[in-house]
C-alpha positions in Angstrom: 111.4 85.7 72.6 108.0 84.0 71.9 105.0 86.2 72.0 102.7 86.0 75.1 99.5 84.1 74.3 96.4 86.2 74.3 94.1 85.2 77.3 90.8 83.7 76.6 87.8 86.0 77.2 86.7 83.7 80.1 90.0 84.4 81.9 89.3 88.2 81.9 87.3 90.1 84.4 86.2 93.7 84.4 87.6 95.8 87.3 87.3 99.5 88.2 90.8 101.1 88.1 92.2 103.6 90.5 95.4 105.3 89.0 97.7 106.5 91.8 101.2 107.8 92.1 102.3 104.8 94.1 102.9 101.1 93.7 100.8 98.8 95.8 102.4 95.4 96.7 100.2 92.4 97.6 99.6 92.3 101.3 100.1 96.0 101.8 97.5 98.3 103.4 96.4 101.4 101.5 94.4 104.1 103.2 92.5 106.4 100.8 90.5 109.6 101.1 87.9 109.7 98.3 86.1 112.9 97.3 86.0 112.8 93.5 82.5 111.9 92.2 83.8 109.0 90.0 85.5 107.4 93.0 82.6 108.0 95.4 80.4 106.2 92.9 82.9 103.4 92.5 83.2 102.8 96.2 79.4 102.7 96.6 79.2 100.1 93.8 82.0 98.0 95.4 80.3 98.2 98.7 76.9 97.1 97.4 78.3 94.3 95.3 80.9 93.2 97.8 83.8 93.6 95.3 87.1 95.4 95.2 88.9 97.4 92.6 92.3 97.7 91.0 95.2 100.1 91.9 97.5 101.0 89.0 100.6 103.2 88.9 100.3 106.5 87.1 102.8 107.2 84.3 101.1 110.4 83.1 98.5 112.7 84.6 97.4 113.5 88.2 95.6 111.5 90.9 92.9 114.2 91.0 91.7 115.0 87.6 91.2 118.6 86.6 89.2 119.9 83.6 91.4 120.6 80.6 94.3 118.3 81.7 95.4 115.2 79.8 93.8 111.9 80.6 95.6 109.6 82.9 98.0 106.9 81.6 99.2 104.1 83.8 101.3 100.9 83.9 100.0 97.6 82.5 100.3 95.7 85.8 98.3 96.5 88.9 97.0 95.1 92.2 93.5 94.0 93.0 92.4 95.2 96.4 89.8 94.1 99.0 88.1 96.7 101.1 88.6 96.2 104.8 87.0 99.4 106.3 84.9 102.3 105.2 84.1 105.5 107.1 82.1 108.5 106.0 83.2 111.4 108.3 81.2 114.0 106.3 79.1 114.3 103.2 81.3 114.0 100.0 84.2 112.4 101.8 84.8 108.6 102.2 87.8 107.1 104.1 88.7 103.7 102.8 91.2 101.1 104.0 92.0 98.5 101.4 94.6 95.8 101.1 96.4 94.5 98.0 95.4 90.9 97.2 96.9 89.8 93.9 98.6 91.2 90.8 96.9 91.5 87.4 97.7 92.5 83.9 95.5 94.9 82.0 94.4 93.7 78.5 92.0 96.5 77.6 90.6 99.7 79.1 87.8 102.1 78.7 86.7 105.3 80.5 83.2 105.9 81.6 81.4 109.2 81.1 82.0 110.0 84.8 85.8 109.6 84.3 86.2 106.2 86.0 88.5 103.8 84.3 87.5 100.2 83.7 89.9 97.5 82.8 89.6 94.0 81.3 92.2 92.3 83.5 93.8 88.9 83.9 95.0 87.8 87.3 98.7 86.7 87.4 99.4 83.3 88.8 100.6 83.1 92.5 104.3 83.3 92.9 106.1 80.1 94.0 107.1 79.6 97.6 110.9 80.0 97.7 113.0 79.8 100.9 115.1 82.8 101.7 118.8 81.7 101.1 121.4 82.0 103.7 123.2 85.0 102.1 120.0 87.0 102.3 119.0 86.1 105.9 119.9 89.6 107.0 116.9 90.9 105.0 114.6 88.7 107.0 116.1 89.8 110.4 116.0 93.5 109.5 112.4 93.2 108.3 111.3 91.5 111.5 112.7 94.4 113.5 111.1 97.0 111.2 107.7 95.3 111.3 107.8 94.9 115.0 108.4 98.6 115.5 105.8 99.7 112.9 103.1 97.3 114.2 103.5 98.9 117.7 102.2 102.2 116.3 98.4 102.9 116.7 96.4 102.2 113.5 92.8 102.0 112.6 93.4 98.8 110.6 96.3 96.4 111.2 99.1 97.2 108.7 99.8 93.5 108.2 96.9 91.2 109.1 98.6 87.8 108.4 101.5 85.8 109.7 104.8 87.3 108.8 106.3 84.9 106.2 109.8 86.1 106.8 111.4 83.0 105.2 109.3 83.3 102.0 111.1 85.2 99.2 107.8 86.5 97.7 106.3 87.9 100.9 109.6 89.3 102.2 110.5 91.0 98.9 107.0 92.5 98.7 107.5 94.0 102.2 110.8 95.5 101.3 109.3 96.9 98.1 106.5 98.4 100.2 108.7 100.0 102.8 111.9 101.0 101.0 112.0 104.7 100.0 112.6 104.1 96.3 111.8 106.2 93.3 108.5 105.3 91.8 110.0 103.7 88.7 112.3 101.5 90.8 109.4 100.4 93.0 107.4 99.4 89.9 110.4 97.5 88.5 110.5 95.5 91.7 106.7 95.0 91.6 106.8 93.8 87.9 109.3 91.1 88.5 107.7 87.7 88.6 110.6 85.8 90.2 110.6 86.3 94.0 114.2 85.2 94.5 115.4 87.7 91.8 113.3 90.4 93.5 114.8 89.7 96.9 118.4 89.6 95.4 117.8 93.0 93.9 116.7 94.3 97.4 119.9 92.6 98.8 122.0 94.8 96.4 120.5 97.9 98.1 120.3 96.8 101.7 123.6 95.8 103.3 123.8 93.5 106.3 124.5 95.3 109.5 128.1 95.7 110.5 129.1 93.2 113.2 130.0 94.7 116.5 133.6 94.6 117.4 135.1 95.9 120.6 137.7 98.7 120.3 140.8 97.2 121.9 141.8 100.8 123.1 138.5 101.4 124.9 138.6 101.1 128.7 137.0 98.1 130.3 134.0 98.2 132.6 134.3 100.3 135.7 134.5 98.2 138.9 131.5 98.4 141.2 131.9 100.5 144.4 132.1 97.4 146.6 134.8 95.4 144.5 
């Protein structure tokens, strides 16, 4: 396999990194409660500059750093987020609602004196638009039903603020990755795939189509009305 070409310095941007024990798919909403000093400072900088940050998946360490514990380690791929809402209910606590925008690859990292991780990252190219094939249409129908139910629940920020692209393999597979109760490593495996059809086919191996309804021939027919 040929080696991946090193990106040019101009293609890299510096991004604050937030290691979490989750996988954030593009388009997904992520509510956060921030109280660590490093993240309070980060969100203040993002707010002043009108920028976002990057969410990466922890492979070692804890979300809340404690003195004497090992430094965090995290996966090489992450998601750039944009901040949609900020609330400060009390001093030292910030509530943030952010949304995944695009995937990136980390080329280098450094840790500031306050513990905040910074990454030199390269954005991954947008995934191609691929139509959902006929044999996976049940994933589109089941996701429509799930999103309809979830969107009816009260929320400070809309869970999905764009048109539901239920016939697009990339968008649909990202929603399945977001909502399926999978182990963290399996979610990251889905996330790291760059071929949207392959990702959706993998989901299709786990999510069976609903069983067609068949009438029991031994069941009684409908009761006649009182006036028949």
